[in-house]
N, C-alpha and C positions, 0 to 999 in steps of 0.2 A: 712395279716400277723396281723391286728388289733384284728382278733379273737383269734390268738394264744397267744397274748400278754394279752388279756383279761382273757384267760384261765389260764395263767402262774400267773397273779396277784391274781386271785380267789383261785388258790391252794396255793399261799403263804399266803394269809390272812385265809385261812382255817388251814393251818399248824401253823401259829402264834397262833390262837385262841386255837388249840388243847394243843400246848406247854404251853400257858398261863393258861388254866384249869388244866392242870397236876401241874403246879408251884402253883396255888392257892389252890388246894385240898391238895398238901403236906404240905403247910404252916398252913393251918387251921387244919390238922391233928396234927400238933404240938402244936398249941395255940387255945384257946377258943375264941381269937377275935385278930384283928390287924388292925392298922390305915391304911386306904385305901393308903394314901400317902406314908407311909413306906413300904407297900407292892409293890407299884410300883418302889420305889427306890431299893428295894433288887431285884425285878425283873430285872431292868436295869443291876445292878451289875452282875447278873448272866446270862446275855445275852438274856432276855426275853423282847420282846418289851412292856414297861411300858403301852403303850397305849391300849394295848389288855386287860390288866387286868380288867378294867371295864366291858367290854363286857363279859369276861370270868366268872367274879362275878355273872353278871346278867344271864348268861346261865346256871350257875350251881345251881341257886336258892338261893344263900346266901343272908341272911339279910344285909343291910346297914343302919346303926342308927348313928345319930349325938348325941353323949354324951356331955351333958351339963358340967360333970364334968371334961372334957377335952377340954374346950373352944367351944364346939359343933363342934369337928372334926369328920369326917366320919369314923366309923369303919366297919369292915367287920367280920360276924358272920357266922359260917358254917350253911349250910341250916338246918331247923328244924328236917328233918328226920334223918340227918347224926349226930345230937348231941342227939338223943334220945337213 
């Protein structure tokens, strides 16, 4: 029973990450950058696990930078190859 529960949990996490990656790709296709916290808020509103967004950003190879002109808040940028 524990093994089955572990497999279900792993599958759920994989599905959440896949959904989060698709969400991030979609948002960054529309924008040149977006504040990480705003991305997580929008994800939550659209039924995507906001805690999976940072993992998706990393998995996609997106750049995350703190921008001083915005109080050093973290912004997500598309991966370099995607923006070229």
